[in-house]
N, C-alpha and C positions, 0 to 999 in steps of 0.2 A: 732696244728697245725694250721697255719695261712695258708690263701690263698696269693700267693704273687701279683698278678695282680689285679687293680682296679676292673675291669669287674666280676671277679670270686668272689671277696668279696660282691659286691652289689648284684650279682645274690643269694649268700645263705642268705644274709641279708633280702632278699625278703621273705622268709619262716619264719622270726621270727618277722616281725614288720608287723602288718596288716594297719596300715597308709601308710608304704611306698608300701605295694602291691596293695593298692587303686591306687597309681600313676601310678603304671606300668600297671594296668587294664584300668584306663582310657587314658592311652597313646596308648595302643592295640585298645582299642575301637575307637578311632580318627583316626588310623591308618586303621582300617578294613573299618568303615561307611563313612569315610569323614565328619563327624558331624563339623558343625559350628555354634555358636550361635551368636545372634545380627549382625554380621558383614558377608560380605561374603569373605573377605581376610584373610590373617594370623592372624589378630586379632580376628576372630570367633573361629580359634582352640585354641587360646590363652584362651578366655573366657572359651570356651566350656570344655577344659581341666581341669579348677580349679572349675567349675560349677559341672564337673562329680567327681572328687574328692569330693567336699562338700556334694554332695548328697549320696555318697558312705559311707562317715563318718558318716552322720546322720543314714543312715541304720544301719551301724556297732554300733552306740551307743544305738539304739533302741533295736537292738536284744540282746546287752550284759544288758542291763537294765532288758529286758524280763526274760533271764536266770538267773539272780541274784534275781529277785522277785520269780521266780518259784523254785530256790534253797533254798531260804527263808521260802517259804511255806513249803517246803518238811522237813525241819527242825523243823518247828513248829509241823507239824502233828507227826513226829516222837517223839517229846518231850510229846504230848498228849497222843499216845499210851503208851510210859512208863509210865506216870502217871496212866493211867488205868490199867496197867498190875501190877503196884506195890498195887494200891488199892485191885484188885482181889486177890492179893497174901497174903495181909493182913487180 
């Protein structure tokens, strides 16, 4: 079933796309903190919005890379354990 309204579709898409989620979080932070970057008028909000999104995506990339490395190490350890088990059984 598809949502009929644009707002409802975007709301549920928020939970499936971390890139989109970072935009919503950045907008919420700007609304709460009134954070401005480089300029004291509306341009400060504009620059701050994209800077916050960029930083959030950098952190997500680092986190995803770390998860991938940990998973790779776990697979290597499991393969080594299976080799040891087969040697003991033989």
